N, C-alpha and C positions, 0 to 999 in steps of 0.2 A: 442570612445567618453566617457569621464569621467564626463561630465556635467559642469555646471557653478558654480564657487565658489562665495560665498558672498564677495563682495568688501566693501560695506558700509552698516551699520545699522543706521538708523536715527529715531528720535522722534521729535514730535512737541515741541515748546517752551512753557514755562509756565505751566508745569504739576503740578497740585495740587490735594490733597486729604484731606478731613476733618478727624480729629482725630477720631479714632474708626470706620472708614469706609474703603472700599476697592476701588482699581482702577486697571483695567486691562490695562497693558502696551502692546501696539501693535507697533512693529517697521515697518518701511518701508525698504524693502530689495532692494539693488542695486547690481547686475542687478535684475530686477523684475522677471526674469526667472531663478533665482538661483535654482539649483537642490535640494539641501538639506537645508531646512529652520528650522532644529532643533536648539534649543537655550538652553543655560545654564544661569540661572538667579542667581545673588548673590547680597547681600547688603554689603556695606563697613562695616568692622568689628565694627568700633566705632558707627555705626548707628543701629546695631541690637537691642539695647534696645528700639528703637522707632518704628520699623516696621519689618514685615516679608514679604517674597516673596515666592510664590509657584513656582513649576517647570513649570507652564504654564504662568508665568509673572503677576500673580495677587498680587499686593502690598496691604497689610493690615496695616494701620497705627494704632498704639496703642494710648490709651487715653493719651493726653498730656495737660499740663497747659499753654503752649505757643507754638507759631509757630516754626517750625524747618525744615531746608533743610537736606535731606538725599541723599546719593549717591547709585545708583543702577548700576550694571554692567550686560551687556547682551553680551554673547559670542556665536558666530556661531560655531556649532559643526561639520562643514564640512571639517575641516582641514585647513581652510584659515587663521586662527589666528585672524580673525576680531572680535574686541571687541568694544562695545559702552558704554560710561559712561553717565548716565542720572541723572540729579538733579530733585528731586521731593520735593515740599514744602508741609509739613503737616501743615494744618491750624486748628485753634480751633473754 
């Protein structure tokens, strides 16, 4: 028995964070009994001036003068190759 691989990572719609604040991103795993739920978090390279993300999925928005959508990637580290792309809106 090698366990269950992550098949889908999903997030709710309409994720927003105020500029200068943080938001903990929490995916839903499918199947729910996936054996290894370790994740790698990254931000689209062109969005790095606007936000940072920790290794635990905490997104911190930098101070901005206008609203902006940024793209975050969440990759399952169980060998499944499953990656989710999430859009988060930074509001002012």
